[in-house]
C-alpha positions in Angstrom: 0.0 0.0 0.0 1.4 3.4 -1.0 1.2 6.2 1.6 1.4 9.9 0.6 3.2 11.8 3.5 2.3 15.3 4.5 3.2 17.6 7.4 -0.5 18.7 7.8 -3.7 17.3 6.4 -6.9 19.4 6.7 -10.3 17.6 6.3 -12.9 20.0 4.9 -12.7 22.7 2.2 -15.1 25.3 3.5 -14.1 28.8 4.4 -12.6 27.5 7.7 -10.5 24.8 6.1 -9.5 27.2 3.3 -8.4 29.9 5.7 -6.2 27.4 7.7 -4.9 26.1 4.4 -3.8 29.5 3.1 -2.3 30.5 6.5 -0.2 27.2 6.6 1.1 27.8 3.0 3.0 30.8 4.3 5.5 28.2 5.8 7.8 25.6 4.4 5.3 22.7 4.9 3.6 20.1 2.8 -0.1 20.7 3.2 -3.1 18.8 1.8 -6.8 19.5 2.0 -9.2 16.6 1.5 -13.0 17.1 0.8 -15.8 14.8 -0.3 -17.4 17.2 -2.7 -16.3 18.1 -6.3 -15.5 21.7 -5.5 -14.7 23.8 -2.5 -17.3 25.8 -0.5 -20.0 23.3 -1.1 -21.4 23.2 2.4 -22.5 26.0 4.8 -20.0 28.3 3.0 -22.0 28.3 -0.2 -25.3 29.2 1.5 -25.2 31.6 4.3 -25.9 35.3 5.0 -22.5 36.5 3.7 -22.2 38.9 6.7 -18.9 39.8 8.4 -20.7 40.4 11.7 -19.5 43.2 14.0 -19.5 40.9 17.1 -22.2 42.4 19.4 -24.2 39.2 19.6 -21.8 36.4 20.9 -21.5 35.8 24.6 -18.5 37.6 26.2 -15.6 35.3 26.8 -16.7 32.7 24.2 -14.7 31.7 21.2 -17.5 33.2 19.0 -16.9 36.6 20.5 -13.1 36.4 20.4 -12.8 35.4 16.9 -15.6 37.5 15.6 -14.1 40.8 16.6 -10.6 40.0 15.6 -11.7 38.3 12.3 -13.8 41.3 11.3 -10.7 43.5 11.4 -8.8 41.2 9.1 -11.3 41.0 6.2 -10.6 44.3 4.4 -7.0 43.5 3.9 -7.6 39.8 3.2 -10.1 40.6 0.5 -7.8 43.2 -1.1 -5.0 40.6 -1.3 -7.3 38.0 -2.8 -9.2 40.4 -5.1 -12.6 39.5 -3.6 -15.5 41.9 -3.4 -16.0 43.3 0.1 -18.0 46.2 1.4 -18.1 47.8 4.9 -21.8 48.6 4.6 -22.7 48.7 8.4 -25.7 47.1 10.0 -28.9 48.1 11.9 -30.8 46.0 14.4 -34.3 47.4 14.5 -36.7 47.6 17.3 -40.5 47.6 17.1 -41.5 47.8 20.8 -40.1 48.5 24.3 -39.0 44.8 24.7 -36.9 45.1 21.5 -35.4 48.4 22.9 -34.2 46.5 25.9 -32.7 43.9 23.6 -30.8 46.6 21.7 -29.5 48.0 25.0 -28.3 44.5 26.0 -26.7 44.0 22.6 -24.9 47.3 22.9 -23.5 46.5 26.4 -22.6 43.0 25.1 -20.8 44.4 22.0 -18.8 46.8 24.2 -17.7 43.9 26.4 -16.6 42.1 23.3 -14.5 45.2 22.1 -16.8 46.1 19.3 -16.3 49.8 18.2 -18.8 51.9 16.3 -21.9 50.9 18.1 -24.7 53.4 18.8 -28.4 53.3 19.6 -30.5 55.5 17.2 -34.0 56.8 17.5 -36.7 56.4 14.9 -36.0 59.6 13.0 -32.3 59.1 12.7 -32.8 55.4 11.6 -35.3 56.4 8.9 -32.9 59.0 7.7 -30.3 56.4 7.2 -32.7 53.8 5.7 -35.9 55.5 4.4 -37.3 52.3 3.0 -37.6 50.7 6.5 -41.1 50.2 8.0 -42.4 53.3 9.8 -43.4 50.9 12.6 -39.8 50.8 13.8 -39.0 52.9 17.0 -35.2 52.6 17.3 -32.2 50.7 16.1 -28.7 49.7 17.0 -26.1 50.8 14.5 -23.0 48.7 14.0 -20.5 50.5 11.8 -18.0 47.6 11.5 -20.5 45.1 9.9 -19.5 44.2 6.4 -20.6 42.0 3.5 -18.5 39.7 1.2 -19.1 36.8 -1.2 -18.3 33.7 0.9 -17.8 31.2 -1.9 -15.7 33.6 -4.0 -13.6 34.3 -1.0 -13.1 30.6 -0.3 -12.3 29.9 -4.0 -9.6 32.6 -3.8 -8.2 31.3 -0.5 -7.6 27.9 -2.3 -6.4 29.4 -5.5 -3.8 31.5 -3.5 -2.9 28.5 -1.3 -2.4 26.2 -4.2 -0.2 28.8 -5.9 1.9 28.9 -2.8 2.5 25.2 -2.9 -0.4 23.6 -1.0 -2.5 20.7 -2.4 -6.2 20.0 -2.6 -7.9 16.7 -3.4 -11.6 16.8 -4.1 -14.1 13.9 -4.4 -12.1 12.3 -1.5 -14.4 11.4 1.4 -12.5 10.4 4.5 -13.7 6.9 5.4 -11.3 5.8 8.1 -8.4 7.3 10.2 -5.8 5.2 12.1 -3.1 6.3 14.4 0.2 5.0 13.2 3.2 5.6 15.6 3.4 9.4 15.9 1.3 10.0 12.7 -2.2 9.4 11.2 -3.2 7.3 8.3 -6.2 8.9 6.5 -8.1 6.6 4.2 -10.4 7.9 1.4 -13.2 6.3 -0.6 -11.0 5.7 -3.6 -8.5 3.5 -1.8 -5.8 6.2 -1.4 -4.1 6.4 2.0 -2.5 9.6 3.2 -0.1 9.8 6.1 0.3 13.0 8.1 2.2 14.3 11.2 -0.7 16.6 12.1 -4.4 16.3 11.3 -7.0 19.3 11.4 -10.7 18.5 11.5 -12.5 21.2 9.7 -15.3 19.0 8.3 -18.2 21.3 9.0 -21.5 19.5 9.6 -19.6 16.2 9.7 -16.9 17.3 12.1 -18.3 15.0 14.8 -18.1 12.0 12.5 -14.4 12.8 11.8 -13.7 13.3 15.5 -15.2 9.9 16.4 -12.8 8.2 13.9 -9.9 9.5 16.1 -11.2 9.9 19.7 -14.1 8.9 21.8 -17.2 10.9 21.2 -17.2 14.1 23.2 -19.6 16.4 21.2 -22.2 16.2 18.5 -23.1 18.5 15.6 -26.8 18.9 14.7 -28.0 20.4 11.4 -30.1 23.5 11.4 -31.7 24.6 8.1 -31.8 28.2 7.0 -33.7 29.3 3.9 -33.2 32.4 1.8 -34.9 34.4 -0.9 -32.7 36.4 -3.3 -34.0 39.2 -5.5 -33.1 40.8 -8.8 -30.7 43.8 -8.8 -33.8 46.1 -9.1 -34.3 45.6 -5.4 -30.6 46.0 -4.3 -30.7 49.7 -3.8 -33.6 49.6 -1.3 -31.1 49.4 1.6 -27.5 50.4 2.0 -27.0 48.5 5.3 -27.8 45.0 6.5 -31.0 45.1 8.4 -31.5 42.7 11.4 -34.5 42.2 13.5 -33.9 41.4 17.2 -32.2 38.0 17.7 -33.8 35.0 19.4 -32.4 32.0 21.1 -32.4 30.3 17.7 -30.3 32.8 15.9 -29.9 36.3 14.7 -33.4 36.3 13.1 -34.6 37.1 9.6 -32.4 39.9 8.0 -32.6 42.0 4.9 -29.5 42.9 3.1 -27.9 43.8 -0.2 -25.1 41.6 -1.6 -21.7 42.7 -2.7 -23.0 42.2 -6.3 -26.0 44.4 -6.0 -28.9 42.0 -5.3 -31.1 41.9 -2.3 -31.8 38.9 -0.2 -33.9 38.0 2.9 -33.6 35.2 5.4 -32.8 32.8 7.1 -35.4 30.9 9.1 -34.1 28.3 11.6 -35.4 24.8 11.4 -33.7 21.9 13.2 -33.6 18.9 10.9 -32.2 15.4 10.8 -30.8 15.0 7.3 -27.4 16.8 7.2 -27.4 16.8 3.4 -31.0 18.0 2.7 -31.0 21.6 1.6 -34.4 21.6 -0.1 -36.5 24.6 0.6 -40.0 24.4 2.1 -43.1 26.4 1.7 -43.4 26.9 5.5 -39.9 28.3 5.8 -40.2 30.6 2.8 -43.5 31.9 4.1 -42.0 32.7 7.4 -39.1 34.7 6.1 -41.5 36.4 3.5 -43.8 37.6 6.4 -40.8 38.6 8.6 -39.3 40.6 5.9 -42.5 42.4 5.3 -42.4 43.6 8.9 -38.9 45.1 8.1 -40.1 46.9 4.9 -43.2 47.0 2.7 -41.1 48.3 -0.2 -39.7 45.0 -1.3 -41.2 43.9 -4.6 -41.7 40.1 -4.3 -42.4 39.9 -8.0 -38.7 40.5 -8.5 -37.8 37.2 -6.7 -34.9 35.6 -8.4 -34.6 32.3 -6.6 -34.7 30.7 -3.2 -32.1 28.4 -1.5 -31.1 26.9 1.8 -28.0 26.1 3.7 -27.2 23.9 6.8 -25.7 25.4 10.0 -23.5 23.2 12.2 -24.9 23.5 15.7 -22.5 22.2 18.3 -23.8 20.4 21.4 -21.2 22.5 23.5 -22.9 25.8 22.7 -19.6 27.3 21.4 -17.0 26.7 18.7 -14.8 23.7 19.5 -11.2 24.7 18.7 -8.7 22.5 20.5 -6.2 19.7 20.5 -6.1 17.0 23.3 -3.6 16.2 26.0 -3.0 12.7 24.8 -3.2 13.6 21.2 -1.7 17.0 20.6 -1.3 16.5 16.8 -5.1 16.3 16.2 -6.9 19.6 16.2 -10.7 19.9 16.1 -12.1 23.0 14.5 -15.8 22.2 14.8 -19.2 23.5 15.5 -18.4 26.7 13.5 -21.8 28.2 13.0 -22.6 31.9 12.7 -20.5 34.1 13.0 -18.2 31.6 11.6 -17.6 33.4 8.3 -16.5 36.6 10.1 -14.3 34.4 12.5 -12.5 32.4 9.7 -9.2 34.4 9.3 -8.7 34.7 13.0 -9.5 31.1 13.7 -6.8 30.1 11.1 -4.1 32.2 12.8 -4.9 30.5 16.1 -5.0 27.0 14.7 -1.5 27.6 13.3 -0.4 28.6 16.8 -2.0 25.5 18.3 0.0 23.4 15.7 3.2 25.2 16.5 2.7 24.6 20.3 2.0 20.9 19.5 5.3 20.5 17.8 4.9 21.6 14.2 8.1 23.4 13.0 7.1 26.7 11.3 9.7 28.3 8.9 8.3 31.2 6.9 8.7 31.1 3.2 10.7 33.8 1.6 8.7 33.6 -1.5 5.1 33.5 -0.2 2.9 35.6 -2.5 -0.3 36.8 -0.8 -1.8 38.2 -4.0 -4.4 36.5 -6.2 -5.8 38.3 -9.1 -8.9 37.7 -11.4 -10.2 39.5 -14.4 -13.5 41.3 -14.0 -14.3 43.0 -17.3 -16.9 45.5 -16.0 -14.5 46.9 -13.5 -11.9 47.8 -16.0 -11.5 51.3 -17.6 -12.4 51.7 -21.3 -8.7 51.8 -22.1 -8.0 48.6 -20.2 -11.0 47.0 -21.9 -9.8 48.0 -25.3 -6.3 46.7 -24.7 -7.6 43.4 -23.3 -10.0 42.8 -26.2 -7.2 43.7 -28.7 -5.0 41.1 -27.1 -7.7 38.5 -26.6 -10.8 38.7 -28.6 -12.6 36.4 -26.2 -13.0 39.4 -23.9 -15.0 41.1 -26.6 -17.7 38.4 -26.6 -20.5 38.7 -24.0 -21.8 35.2 -23.0 -23.9 36.0 -20.0 -26.0 39.0 -21.1 -27.6 39.5 -17.6 -24.3 39.9 -15.7 -22.3 41.1 -18.8 -19.7 38.2 -18.4 -17.4 37.6 -21.3 -16.0 34.5 -22.8 -12.6 35.6 -21.7 -13.7 35.7 -18.0 -15.2 32.2 -18.3 -12.0 30.9 -19.8 -9.9 32.6 -17.2 -12.1 31.0 -14.4 -11.6 27.6 -16.1 -7.9 28.1 -16.3 -7.6 29.1 -12.7 -9.9 26.3 -11.5 -8.5 23.4 -9.4 -11.4 21.1 -10.2 -13.2 19.8 -13.3 -15.4 22.8 -14.2 -19.1 22.6 -13.7 -21.9 25.0 -14.7 -22.3 26.1 -11.0 -18.6 26.1 -10.5 -18.2 28.7 -13.3 -21.2 30.6 -11.9 -19.5 30.8 -8.5 -16.2 32.0 -9.9 -17.2 34.6 -12.4 -21.1 35.0 -12.0 -22.0 33.7 -15.5 -25.6 32.5 -15.1 -26.3 34.4 -11.9 -28.6 37.0 -13.5 -32.3 37.3 -14.1 -32.6 34.4 -16.5 -30.6 32.1 -14.3 -28.5 30.8 -17.1 -31.3 29.9 -19.5 -29.6 31.9 -22.2 -25.9 31.3 -21.5 -25.8 27.7 -20.1 -25.6 26.1 -23.6 -22.7 28.4 -24.5 -20.9 27.7 -21.3 -21.2 24.0 -21.8 -19.6 24.5 -25.2 -16.7 26.6 -23.8 -16.0 24.1 -21.0 -16.1 21.3 -23.7 -13.6 23.0 -25.9 -11.2 24.3 -23.2 -11.1 21.1 -21.2 -11.4 18.6 -24.1 -14.5 17.0 -22.5 -17.4 15.3 -24.1 -20.4 17.6 -23.5 -22.2 14.6 -21.9 -19.5 14.6 -19.2 -20.1 18.2 -18.1 -22.1 18.4 -14.7 -24.5 21.1 -13.5 -22.9 21.1 -10.0 -22.4 17.8 -8.1 -20.4 14.9 -9.5 -23.6 13.1 -10.6 -25.5 16.0 -12.1 -24.8 15.6 -15.8 -27.0 17.8 -18.0 -26.9 16.2 -21.5 -27.8 12.5 -22.2 -27.3 11.9 -25.9 -26.5 13.7 -29.0 -29.6 13.5 -31.3 -28.4 15.5 -34.3 
């Protein structure tokens, strides 16, 4: 049996695994990420609220509070390095009654304890001056100036592209089926019969982190799935609000929010439904009805005729009530990074830094690379000046051909996304990388052209090209 040896193996290719991966590629190490899906960011990272929370909500002293506030401060620079859209758009938590005002006061005090800056409680008039499309039923709000928005799957894709460019490795379609301790190392078995050996093992497996933990140690926590559903709207609705609008949180989460996206759409959600199936992300009429009614309380200006699509994601709810980020006295070279629910996206870069410190304290030798390059660039045709566009088209005519008319995405951008991809391109994989198919027609116009481009660039039979998952082929047979 052939073993492939690494210094560190990370299980899980979401935003947490990706952040740890990129951080570790700053050092002279052999790093491998394993994931069971055919692309990165396919779990909770793909379907969440995309908010870099300010940090006023988590309990003081918790991991959630610690990493939320520190991670929030890191995103602007990280997104600049990785060429990922980011906006510090602020947030408002709105109050409808005196009970809600008490909640705002508690959130304000909580945020101050957590070290959040830029918090203030506003009255009705000032709130409506900032966001005139809010319901006139609101009576106050908590303003959080450090709240921001990002594209979570584009950010995660960028983390992996940069990490791979700096020498790290990623292996997709590789579900971990067994882990054995072997002397001072681990043997990690995958579904395709490959066995990987590593000195250090990091468990960042998201909703399945408890399953991975139990392969190594006795059960000490569990992860429960909580479904959250969303509705996203056309860009015609994106200008209704400048800020992310929260209602007062409950014991089950931060409640239904209304926010624009970094790409100019509007979305509402999520609800919170405890479910059994960790893989079922189907939407339900009851959940969508709930967020529809809740959003109507926030504003009656949202035109629901402009609904683009709905989707759902699974949150990993830990039995411990807080993030699980630790190694173990008898097994210091195994680190759990589990139960990372909201505000996990905001926490990701700070968690990554601490995981590297835990690895160092556990015996991992860290020698910084002299040639680490933190910069990752992409081509976004619409963001270029007219001169830059002209020069680009002059050198490469593919940038002069619009493929996705809704989002104005060129053939050159799709080819660039394919060439940068670390996986076999899928329709949704291209969509997540350059937004082709994200517009009003949801790919009904451009999908056949994208299939043709993937087929030509990758030398694939069109019947091999998938919509998203590895078993989602689109075309069955050629009929003429």
